[in-house]
C-alpha positions in Angstrom: 83.9 110.3 110.3 87.7 110.2 110.2 89.9 107.2 109.7 90.7 103.9 111.1 94.1 102.5 111.3 94.7 98.5 111.7 97.9 97.5 112.9 99.7 94.1 112.5 102.2 94.2 115.4 104.1 91.2 114.3 105.0 93.0 111.0 107.2 95.9 112.4 110.9 95.3 112.2 112.7 98.2 114.1 111.8 101.8 113.9 109.0 103.0 116.0 107.1 100.8 118.5 103.4 99.6 118.0 102.5 102.0 120.9 104.4 105.0 119.2 102.6 104.5 116.1 99.2 104.2 117.7 100.2 107.4 119.7 100.9 109.2 116.6 97.8 108.2 114.6 95.6 109.0 117.6 97.0 112.2 117.7 95.6 112.8 114.1 92.0 111.5 115.4 92.7 108.0 113.8 91.1 105.0 115.6 93.6 102.4 116.0 92.9 98.8 116.1 96.0 96.5 117.0 95.2 93.2 115.6 95.1 90.1 118.0 95.6 86.6 117.1 92.0 85.6 116.5 91.0 89.0 114.7 89.6 88.7 111.3 91.2 91.6 109.4 89.0 91.6 106.5 85.8 91.5 108.6 86.9 94.3 110.8 87.7 96.4 107.7 84.3 95.6 106.2 82.6 96.5 109.4 84.5 100.0 110.1 82.3 103.0 110.2 85.2 105.1 109.3 85.3 107.0 105.7 89.1 106.2 105.3 90.9 102.5 105.9 94.7 102.5 106.9 96.7 99.4 107.3 100.4 99.3 108.9 101.7 95.9 107.9 103.5 94.2 105.3 102.2 93.4 101.7 100.0 90.9 102.6 98.2 92.7 105.2 97.9 95.8 103.1 96.3 93.7 100.2 93.7 92.5 102.5 92.7 96.1 103.7 93.1 97.3 100.2 90.6 94.8 98.7 87.9 95.8 101.2 88.7 99.6 100.3 88.0 98.7 96.8 84.9 96.9 97.4 83.5 99.8 99.5 84.9 102.6 97.3 87.0 104.2 100.4 90.4 105.8 100.3 93.3 103.9 101.5 96.0 104.6 103.4 99.3 102.7 103.4 101.6 102.5 106.3 104.9 100.9 105.7 105.4 98.4 108.7 106.8 95.2 107.1 110.3 93.6 106.3 110.6 94.7 103.0 107.6 97.1 102.1 107.8 96.7 98.4 104.4 98.2 97.6 105.2 101.4 100.0 108.5 101.8 98.3 107.2 101.6 95.0 104.5 104.3 95.5 107.2 106.5 96.8 106.6 106.2 100.5 109.4 106.5 103.0 109.7 103.0 104.5 112.1 104.2 106.9 109.8 106.7 108.4 106.4 105.1 108.7 105.0 108.0 111.1 105.5 110.3 108.3 103.0 108.4 106.2 100.2 108.9 108.7 99.9 112.5 107.4 97.7 111.0 104.5 94.9 110.7 107.3 95.0 114.4 107.7 95.6 116.2 104.4 96.0 113.5 102.3 95.9 113.8 98.4 94.1 111.1 96.5 95.9 109.2 93.7 94.4 106.2 91.7 96.8 103.4 91.5 96.4 99.8 89.6 95.9 96.7 91.1 96.4 93.0 89.9 93.9 90.3 90.1 94.5 86.5 90.0 91.0 85.2 89.5 89.1 87.2 92.2 92.2 87.7 94.5 93.8 91.1 94.5 97.6 91.3 94.3 99.5 94.8 94.8 102.9 93.8 93.6 102.8 90.2 91.8 102.2 86.6 91.5 104.9 84.4 91.2 105.1 80.6 90.0 107.9 77.9 90.0 110.9 77.6 92.3 110.4 80.7 94.2 106.9 79.9 95.1 107.6 76.5 96.2 110.3 77.8 98.6 107.7 80.5 99.8 105.6 77.4 100.8 108.7 76.0 102.5 109.4 79.0 104.3 105.9 79.2 105.7 106.4 75.5 107.1 109.6 76.5 108.3 108.4 79.7 110.0 106.5 77.6 112.4 109.8 76.2 113.6 111.4 79.7 113.5 113.7 78.9 110.8 114.9 81.6 108.3 114.4 81.7 104.6 116.9 83.4 102.2 115.6 86.5 100.0 114.5 86.2 96.4 117.8 87.7 95.2 119.7 84.9 96.7 117.3 82.4 95.3 117.6 83.6 91.9 121.3 83.6 91.7 121.5 80.2 92.7 119.4 78.9 89.9 121.9 77.6 87.5 120.8 74.5 85.6 117.6 73.7 83.4 116.8 70.9 85.8 115.2 73.3 87.9 112.9 74.7 85.1 109.1 73.7 84.9 106.8 73.8 82.0 104.2 76.3 81.8 101.7 77.3 78.9 101.3 81.3 78.7 98.3 82.3 76.5 98.8 79.2 74.6 102.7 79.4 74.0 104.7 76.7 76.0 107.2 78.0 78.2 110.2 76.4 80.3 111.3 78.7 83.1 112.7 78.6 86.9 110.4 81.4 87.6 107.3 83.0 86.2 106.4 86.3 87.7 103.2 88.5 86.8 103.6 91.9 88.1 101.3 94.7 88.8 103.0 97.3 86.5 106.9 97.0 85.0 109.7 96.3 87.2 113.4 97.6 86.5 115.4 94.5 85.8 119.1 93.6 86.4 120.8 90.5 85.6 120.1 88.7 88.6 117.1 90.1 90.0 113.8 92.2 89.9 114.0 95.6 91.3 111.5 98.2 92.0 108.6 99.8 89.8 108.8 103.4 88.7 104.9 103.6 88.3 102.1 101.6 89.5 99.5 103.4 87.5 100.2 102.5 83.6 97.3 99.8 83.6 99.5 96.7 82.5 100.9 93.5 83.6 104.5 92.7 83.1 105.2 88.9 82.8 108.6 87.9 83.5 110.4 84.3 82.9 113.7 83.5 84.4 115.6 80.8 82.6 118.5 79.3 84.6 121.7 78.0 83.1 125.0 79.4 84.1 123.5 82.7 84.4 119.8 84.0 84.6 118.3 85.4 81.8 114.9 87.4 82.1 112.5 87.7 79.4 109.6 90.2 79.6 106.4 91.3 78.0 103.6 93.7 78.8 99.8 92.8 78.6 96.4 93.7 80.4 95.6 89.8 80.9 97.0 86.6 80.8 96.1 83.0 81.3 98.9 80.5 82.4 98.6 77.0 82.6 100.6 74.6 85.0 101.5 70.9 84.9 100.2 70.7 88.7 96.9 71.5 89.7 96.3 73.1 92.1 99.7 74.8 91.9 102.1 76.4 94.4 101.9 80.2 94.2 103.3 83.2 96.1 101.0 86.2 95.9 102.7 89.3 97.2 105.2 87.1 98.8 102.5 84.9 100.7 101.9 81.3 100.0 98.8 80.3 98.0 97.5 77.4 96.1 95.9 78.2 92.7 93.8 76.3 90.3 95.1 75.8 86.8 94.7 77.6 84.5 95.2 80.9 86.1 93.7 84.0 84.8 95.4 87.3 85.8 94.4 90.8 85.0 95.0 94.3 85.7 92.6 96.8 87.1 93.9 100.3 86.2 93.0 103.0 88.8 91.2 100.5 91.1 92.8 101.8 94.4 92.2 105.2 95.8 95.3 106.0 97.5 95.9 108.5 100.0 99.1 109.9 100.4 100.6 113.2 102.1 101.3 116.1 99.7 105.2 115.4 100.1 105.1 111.9 99.3 103.7 109.4 96.9 103.3 109.5 93.1 105.6 111.4 91.0 105.0 114.6 89.1 104.3 112.8 85.8 101.6 110.5 87.5 100.3 113.4 89.2 99.6 115.3 85.9 98.2 112.1 84.5 95.6 111.8 87.3 94.6 115.4 87.5 94.2 115.5 83.5 91.4 113.1 83.8 
């Protein structure tokens, strides 16, 4: 019965207009629903009659519809329409050309990719705790006054002393860190920041801790599940860059291959990932 594309009109930054995106999708036989202020995105996705669910928005909006796609065992189309588009970039989509990703509705190839969970809440990218999470909450309050927020990279470079570290207990081991980040698969690291992921289908959580002195140091380990205790309960967190309050302890896990991602044949998962899926 075709596909439906939900569009968050407040997410798009530059590039095609909402009207251009809607027109291109409708030309492929896709029903388009541009979200209005009072719309319940999750409920709309649950009630959609179509056999493919798509979302044009930032990572937070993508995660909401991806959750429904998993619950309903339906394919999911990701259209990069946010400011940073971390998930879209990491799965190999061209974030500068969102119209090209619409081809997945027509001749899309299905790839299984992983998702993470904190409790029962899904995340596509990561969950962060510590200084960054607190500033995400501050950003959300300031957004109501139309103020801006510095990016994670600038924040991390500014963490220079131990007074900004917090205490955590990770799988029973005490830890002091400025930022703790639990990622759906492994990121590339440099001295100051977390970069991109080469794969989103290796079935692991990657746990990063940033220690701030004169320079940042990152420590890393990989696992499939982790328990994190925080001193504050509930604690400030950021889930895919969006603010959340989570009860301590946090139980996080990876769900390998949970999301049925549709991509156009020219985009998406690399040759190695394709081979691993087709071999199953």
